[in-house]
C-alpha positions as CSV (number, residue, x, y, z in Angstrom):
1,M,0.0,0.0,0.0
2,L,2.7,2.5,1.0
3,R,4.9,1.7,-2.1
4,T,1.8,2.1,-4.3
5,A,1.0,5.5,-2.7
6,E,4.6,6.6,-3.2
7,F,4.5,5.5,-6.9
8,C,1.2,7.3,-7.4
9,F,2.5,10.4,-5.7
10,G,5.5,10.6,-8.1
11,G,3.2,10.1,-11.0
12,L,0.8,12.9,-9.9
13,I,3.7,15.4,-9.4
14,A,4.9,14.6,-12.9
15,M,1.3,15.2,-14.3
16,F,1.1,18.5,-12.4
17,L,4.4,19.6,-14.1
18,L,3.2,18.5,-17.5
19,V,-0.4,19.5,-17.7
20,G,0.0,23.3,-17.1
21,R,-3.1,25.3,-18.1
22,W,-4.3,22.6,-20.5
23,S,-7.9,21.7,-20.7
24,P,-9.9,19.6,-23.2
25,Y,-11.2,22.8,-24.7
26,R,-7.7,23.4,-26.1
27,L,-8.6,20.8,-28.7
28,Q,-11.3,23.2,-30.0
29,G,-8.9,26.2,-29.9
30,I,-10.4,27.7,-26.7
31,L,-7.6,28.9,-24.4
32,H,-9.3,30.4,-21.4
33,V,-11.9,28.3,-19.5
34,S,-13.2,28.1,-16.0
35,F,-10.9,26.3,-13.5
36,W,-13.5,23.6,-13.1
37,Y,-12.5,22.3,-16.6
38,E,-8.8,22.3,-15.9
39,P,-7.1,19.1,-14.8
40,R,-4.5,21.0,-12.7
41,F,-7.3,21.9,-10.2
42,Y,-8.2,18.2,-9.6
43,L,-4.6,17.1,-9.7
44,T,-3.9,19.5,-6.8
45,F,-6.6,17.8,-4.7
46,A,-5.3,14.3,-5.7
47,I,-1.8,15.2,-4.6
48,V,-3.0,16.4,-1.2
49,I,-5.0,13.2,-0.7
50,V,-2.2,10.9,-1.6
51,A,0.2,13.0,0.6
52,L,-2.2,12.5,3.6
53,I,-2.3,8.7,2.9
54,I,1.5,8.5,2.9
55,M,1.6,10.6,6.1
56,G,-0.9,8.2,7.7
57,L,1.0,5.1,6.6
58,R,4.5,6.3,7.6
59,A,4.7,8.8,10.5
60,G,8.4,9.0,10.9
61,G,11.1,10.2,8.4
62,S,12.9,7.8,6.2
63,V,15.7,10.2,4.9
64,P,18.7,11.6,6.8
65,P,18.0,14.7,9.0
66,V,20.3,16.8,6.9
67,I,18.2,16.1,3.8
68,Q,15.1,17.1,5.7
69,R,16.7,20.4,6.6
70,F,17.7,21.0,3.0
71,V,14.1,20.4,1.9
72,V,12.7,22.7,4.6
73,W,15.0,25.5,3.7
74,I,14.1,25.3,0.0
75,C,10.4,25.1,0.8
76,V,10.5,28.1,3.0
77,L,12.3,30.2,0.4
78,V,10.0,29.1,-2.4
79,Q,6.9,29.9,-0.3
80,L,8.3,33.3,0.5
81,I,8.6,34.1,-3.2
82,L,5.1,32.8,-4.1
83,L,3.3,34.3,-1.0
84,Y,5.0,37.6,-1.6
85,M,3.8,37.6,-5.2
86,I,0.3,36.7,-4.1
87,A,0.4,39.5,-1.6
88,S,1.4,41.9,-4.3
89,S,-2.1,41.6,-5.7
90,L,-3.0,44.2,-3.1
91,W,-1.3,46.9,-5.2
92,A,-1.7,45.3,-8.6
93,P,-3.1,47.6,-11.3
94,V,-5.8,45.2,-12.6
95,P,-7.4,43.1,-9.9
96,E,-8.9,40.6,-12.3
97,I,-5.5,39.6,-13.7
98,A,-4.0,39.5,-10.2
99,I,-6.7,37.2,-8.9
100,Y,-6.2,34.7,-11.7
101,K,-2.4,34.7,-11.4
102,S,-2.7,34.4,-7.6
103,Y,-5.0,31.4,-8.0
104,E,-2.3,29.7,-10.1
105,L,0.4,30.5,-7.4
106,I,-1.9,29.2,-4.7
107,L,-2.1,25.8,-6.5
108,C,1.7,25.8,-6.6
109,C,1.9,26.6,-2.9
110,I,-0.4,23.7,-2.0
111,V,1.5,21.2,-4.1
112,I,4.9,22.5,-2.9
113,T,3.8,22.2,0.7
114,A,2.5,18.6,0.1
115,V,5.9,17.7,-1.5
116,A,7.9,19.2,1.3
117,V,5.9,17.4,4.0
118,V,5.9,14.0,2.2
119,L,9.5,13.9,0.9
120,P,11.1,13.1,4.3
121,R,8.7,10.1,4.5
122,L,9.2,8.7,1.1
123,H,11.1,5.7,-0.2
124,P,13.0,7.7,-2.9
125,E,13.2,4.9,-5.5
126,G,9.4,4.3,-5.5
127,F,8.7,8.0,-5.9
128,R,11.3,8.4,-8.7
129,Q,9.9,5.4,-10.6
130,G,6.4,6.8,-10.5
131,F,7.7,10.2,-11.6
132,W,9.8,9.2,-14.5
133,I,7.4,6.5,-15.8
134,A,4.6,9.1,-15.9
135,I,6.9,11.6,-17.6
136,V,8.0,9.1,-20.3
137,A,4.5,7.6,-20.8
138,I,2.8,11.0,-21.2
139,C,5.5,12.6,-23.3
140,L,5.8,9.6,-25.6
141,F,2.1,9.7,-26.1
142,L,2.3,13.4,-27.1
143,A,5.3,12.6,-29.3
144,V,3.3,10.0,-31.2
145,V,0.3,12.3,-31.5
146,S,2.5,15.1,-33.0
147,V,4.2,12.8,-35.4
148,V,1.0,11.3,-36.7
149,G,-1.0,14.5,-36.9
150,Q,1.4,17.4,-37.5
151,L,4.7,16.1,-38.9
152,H,4.6,18.6,-41.8
153,A,3.6,21.6,-39.6
154,A,6.1,24.5,-39.4
155,R,6.4,23.9,-35.6
156,L,5.3,20.8,-33.8
157,S,2.9,20.8,-30.9
158,A,0.3,18.4,-29.5
159,L,-3.3,18.5,-28.3
160,G,-3.7,22.3,-28.6
161,G,-0.6,23.1,-26.6
162,G,2.1,25.5,-27.7
163,P,5.4,24.6,-29.4
164,N,7.5,25.9,-26.6
165,A,5.7,23.7,-24.0
166,F,6.0,20.8,-26.4
167,G,9.7,21.3,-26.8
168,R,10.1,21.3,-23.0
169,M,8.2,18.0,-22.8
170,M,10.4,16.4,-25.4
171,A,13.4,17.4,-23.4
172,L,11.8,15.8,-20.4
173,L,11.2,12.7,-22.5
174,C,15.0,12.6,-23.3
175,L,15.8,12.9,-19.6
176,G,13.3,10.1,-18.7
177,C,14.8,7.8,-21.3
178,M,18.3,8.3,-19.8
179,V,17.1,7.7,-16.3
180,I,15.0,4.6,-17.1
181,G,17.4,3.2,-19.7
182,S,20.3,3.4,-17.2
183,Q,18.3,1.2,-14.8
184,R,17.0,-1.5,-17.2
185,R,18.6,-4.6,-18.7
186,R,20.8,-4.4,-21.7
187,V,18.1,-5.8,-24.0
188,W,16.1,-2.6,-23.5
189,V,19.0,-0.2,-24.0
190,W,18.6,0.1,-27.7
191,F,14.9,0.8,-27.4
192,W,15.6,3.7,-25.0
193,F,18.3,4.9,-27.4
194,G,15.8,5.1,-30.1
195,V,13.2,6.9,-28.0
196,W,15.9,9.4,-26.8
197,I,16.8,10.2,-30.4
198,L,13.1,10.6,-31.3
199,G,12.7,13.0,-28.4
200,M,15.7,15.0,-29.5
201,M,14.4,15.3,-33.1
202,L,11.0,16.4,-31.9
203,L,12.6,18.9,-29.6
204,V,14.3,20.4,-32.7
205,L,11.0,20.2,-34.7
206,S,9.1,22.1,-32.0
207,G,11.1,25.1,-33.2
208,S,11.6,26.3,-29.6
209,R,15.2,27.5,-29.4
210,G,14.9,28.1,-25.6
211,A,13.8,24.5,-25.1
212,L,16.5,23.2,-27.4
213,L,19.2,25.1,-25.4
214,A,17.8,24.1,-22.0
215,G,17.2,20.5,-23.1
216,A,20.7,20.1,-24.5
217,M,22.3,21.5,-21.3
218,A,20.0,19.4,-19.1
219,V,20.7,16.1,-21.0
220,G,24.5,16.9,-20.9
221,V,24.5,17.6,-17.1
222,A,22.4,14.4,-16.4
223,F,24.7,12.3,-18.6
224,L,27.8,13.6,-16.8
225,L,26.3,12.8,-13.4
226,L,25.4,9.2,-14.3
227,R,27.4,6.9,-12.1
228,T,29.0,4.7,-14.6
229,T,32.5,4.4,-16.1
230,V,34.0,6.6,-18.7
231,P,34.4,3.8,-21.3
232,K,30.7,3.0,-21.0
233,K,29.8,6.6,-21.5
234,A,32.0,6.7,-24.5
235,V,30.3,3.6,-26.0
236,V,26.9,5.2,-25.4
237,L,27.9,8.5,-27.1
238,V,29.4,6.7,-30.1
239,S,26.4,4.4,-30.4
240,C,23.9,7.2,-30.2
241,G,25.9,9.3,-32.7
242,I,25.9,6.5,-35.3
243,L,22.2,5.8,-34.8
244,A,21.4,9.5,-34.9
245,V,23.3,10.0,-38.2
246,F,21.6,7.1,-39.8
247,V,18.1,8.3,-38.7
248,L,18.7,11.9,-39.7
249,N,19.9,10.9,-43.2
250,V,17.6,8.1,-44.1
251,T,14.2,9.0,-42.6
252,E,11.8,11.7,-43.6
253,I,11.5,13.0,-40.0
254,G,15.3,13.1,-39.9
255,Q,15.4,15.3,-43.0
256,R,12.8,17.6,-41.6
257,T,14.8,17.9,-38.4
258,I,17.9,19.0,-40.3
259,H,15.9,21.5,-42.2
260,Q,14.3,22.9,-39.0
261,F,17.6,23.2,-37.3
262,Q,19.2,25.1,-40.2
263,S,16.1,27.3,-40.4
264,R,15.4,28.1,-36.8
265,V,18.9,27.9,-35.2
266,V,21.5,28.6,-37.9
267,S,19.6,31.1,-40.1
268,L,17.1,32.7,-37.7
269,T,19.3,32.9,-34.6
270,F,22.9,33.1,-35.7
271,E,22.7,34.7,-39.1
272,R,19.8,37.1,-38.6
273,G,19.9,37.5,-34.9
274,H,16.1,37.2,-34.5
275,A,14.9,36.8,-30.9
276,S,11.2,36.7,-31.5
277,G,10.8,40.1,-29.8
278,R,12.2,38.9,-26.5
279,E,14.7,41.7,-26.3
280,L,11.9,44.3,-26.4
281,L,10.0,42.4,-23.7
282,F,13.1,42.3,-21.5
283,E,13.6,46.1,-21.9
284,Q,10.0,46.8,-21.0
285,A,10.2,44.6,-17.9
286,V,13.4,46.4,-16.8
287,D,11.6,49.8,-17.3
288,I,8.6,48.7,-15.2
289,G,10.9,47.5,-12.5
290,R,12.9,50.8,-12.5
291,D,9.6,52.7,-12.0
292,N,8.7,50.4,-9.1
293,P,12.1,49.3,-7.7
294,I,11.2,48.1,-4.2
295,L,7.8,46.4,-4.3
296,G,7.2,46.1,-8.0
297,V,4.1,47.0,-9.9
298,G,2.2,44.0,-8.5
299,I,1.3,40.6,-9.8
300,G,-0.1,40.7,-13.4
301,G,1.2,44.2,-13.7
302,F,3.4,43.5,-16.8
303,R,0.3,42.4,-18.7
304,A,-1.7,45.4,-17.5
305,E,1.1,47.8,-18.5
306,I,2.4,46.3,-21.8
307,G,-0.4,44.0,-23.0
308,S,1.9,40.9,-23.4
309,P,1.1,38.1,-20.9
310,Y,4.6,38.1,-19.4
311,P,8.2,39.0,-20.1
312,H,9.4,35.4,-20.8
313,N,12.0,35.6,-18.1
314,F,11.8,34.4,-14.6
315,F,14.0,37.1,-12.9
316,L,12.7,39.9,-15.0
317,E,9.1,39.0,-14.2
318,L,9.9,39.0,-10.5
319,F,11.7,42.4,-10.8
320,A,8.9,44.0,-12.8
321,E,6.0,42.7,-10.7
322,G,7.7,42.0,-7.3
323,G,10.5,44.5,-7.3
324,A,13.8,44.1,-5.5
325,V,12.1,42.2,-2.7
326,A,11.1,39.3,-4.9
327,V,14.5,39.3,-6.7
328,L,16.3,39.0,-3.4
329,F,14.1,36.1,-2.3
330,A,14.9,34.4,-5.7
331,M,18.6,35.0,-5.4
332,A,18.6,33.6,-1.9
333,L,16.9,30.5,-3.2
334,M,19.5,30.1,-6.0
335,L,22.4,30.5,-3.6
336,V,21.0,28.0,-1.1
337,L,20.2,25.6,-3.8
338,V,23.7,25.7,-5.3
339,Y,25.2,25.2,-1.8
340,F,23.0,22.2,-1.1
341,L,23.7,20.6,-4.4
342,W,27.4,21.1,-3.7
343,R,27.0,19.3,-0.4
344,L,25.4,16.4,-2.3
345,R,27.9,16.4,-5.1
346,R,29.1,12.9,-4.4
347,C,25.6,11.3,-4.6
348,P,23.4,13.5,-6.9
349,D,20.3,12.4,-8.6
350,P,21.2,12.8,-12.3
351,G,17.6,12.9,-13.6
352,M,16.3,15.4,-11.1
353,V,19.4,17.7,-11.3
354,G,19.0,17.6,-15.1
355,A,15.3,18.4,-14.8
356,L,16.2,21.3,-12.5
357,V,18.6,22.6,-15.1
358,L,16.0,22.2,-17.8
359,F,13.3,24.2,-16.0
360,F,15.6,26.9,-14.8
361,L,17.1,27.6,-18.2
362,F,13.8,27.3,-20.0
363,A,12.3,29.9,-17.6
364,Q,14.8,32.5,-18.8
365,F,13.3,32.3,-22.3
366,S,9.6,31.4,-22.0
367,G,6.8,31.2,-19.5
368,D,5.7,33.0,-16.4
369,L,5.8,32.2,-12.6
370,F,3.3,29.3,-12.9
371,D,5.3,27.8,-15.8
372,S,8.3,28.0,-13.5
373,R,6.8,25.6,-11.0
374,G,9.2,23.0,-12.3
375,I,12.1,25.0,-10.7
376,F,10.5,24.9,-7.3
377,L,9.4,21.3,-7.3
378,T,12.6,19.8,-8.8
379,A,14.7,21.9,-6.5
380,M,13.2,20.1,-3.5
381,I,13.1,16.6,-5.2
382,A,16.8,17.0,-6.3
383,M,17.7,17.1,-2.6
384,L,17.1,13.3,-2.3
385,P,20.5,11.8,-3.0
386,R,21.1,8.9,-5.2
387,Y,22.4,5.8,-3.5
388,D,23.9,2.7,-5.0
389,P,21.4,-0.1,-5.1
390,V,22.5,-3.1,-3.0
391,P,20.7,-6.3,-2.0
392,R,18.1,-5.9,0.7
393,D,19.6,-8.6,2.9
394,T,23.0,-6.8,2.9
395,P,23.8,-6.0,6.6
396,A,25.6,-2.7,5.8
397,L,24.3,0.4,4.1
398,S,26.4,1.0,1.1
399,A,26.0,4.6,0.3
400,V,27.6,8.0,0.5
401,H,27.5,10.1,3.6
402,V,25.8,13.4,2.7
403,E,27.8,15.4,5.3
404,T,31.4,14.3,4.5
405,G,31.2,12.5,1.2
406,A,32.8,9.4,2.6
407,P,31.4,5.9,2.4
408,H,28.8,5.5,5.1
409,V,28.4,2.1,6.8
410,A,25.6,1.4,9.3
411,A,25.8,-2.1,10.6
412,N,22.7,-4.3,10.9
413,K,20.5,-1.9,9.0
414,P,18.7,-2.6,5.7
415,A,19.8,-0.9,2.6
416,W,17.9,2.2,1.6
417,R,17.0,1.8,-2.1
């Protein structure tokens, strides 16, 4: 029962990250609907219910106290950012916009609180399995839908979502394939290689340059953090390279990928320097922040002042709408997060650290605070260190001590897997 609840909890967190503002009405081209029709509203309740079940089944903590402190610190800083932005609705120029955006951040606060309370009680491996299986299953479904229905579109998307969000999901698909493929038998390795290459091609075909940069960096970081030998990594790189060259030159989707890369990256970005108007939005966000340097203009103020939904940059949105106070909270979160990850450098979770890199970099080019929920959630989840799996009947705990980085041995205790 407990393992099932942990697995479901990981799957629900993955779904909350993926679903965003999507609703079935997106299939009809209707973007804005009542929250009753949005899956994120019901996912929030489901997360809270499963969290209560886990708390009832396991009262004590199952992770080291130092990890619990890390999670608490990150949760507090994240909640300070979100609650301050919600409070800024008191001086926001347009109450209707402020109320809607505050509702989104309240959902984030609820989910983040549930994760912070439950993480110390989790068996990390069960949670991770549920998370990554849900990520791969949903993203692979969206990949198939896009290939079947929109392969010849200028920019790929799926089920009424935007190309940028689709690109981010394909980057998550690549990360999930790396995580799951590294834990499965060799007979499945080539399957996950193939799915990984498909995800990378669809990432390029989405046309999202921000997602492509963030995805490439995230996959690279996760690959470097994988706990395997350098020769094995070299074999994987060479094998993926040969398979990718074959697919790109032989298949139709490969030819379209090459054309899209040349068009969107080489020509549009490097040769013409086109940034899709991001530079103007950045300048406008800075101007709004200068006019309201301490407290900001209030949540939703950028849309009220400029007309564009958001400036497509995490820090600039905080500066424009929350002022220096919100930026200081965010910088404190970043510094604490880097310090904690450094403390865990000998036993990091490659997948979650890669996902954190993905969400953080993507938030600098696209999305608003609600779209940045991946930063807040993966920042806490990445605090769970990765331990070497050992047989359950082993009398010693073969792991890495999170305080000193030295091998930690606890006699007559079961292995934490």
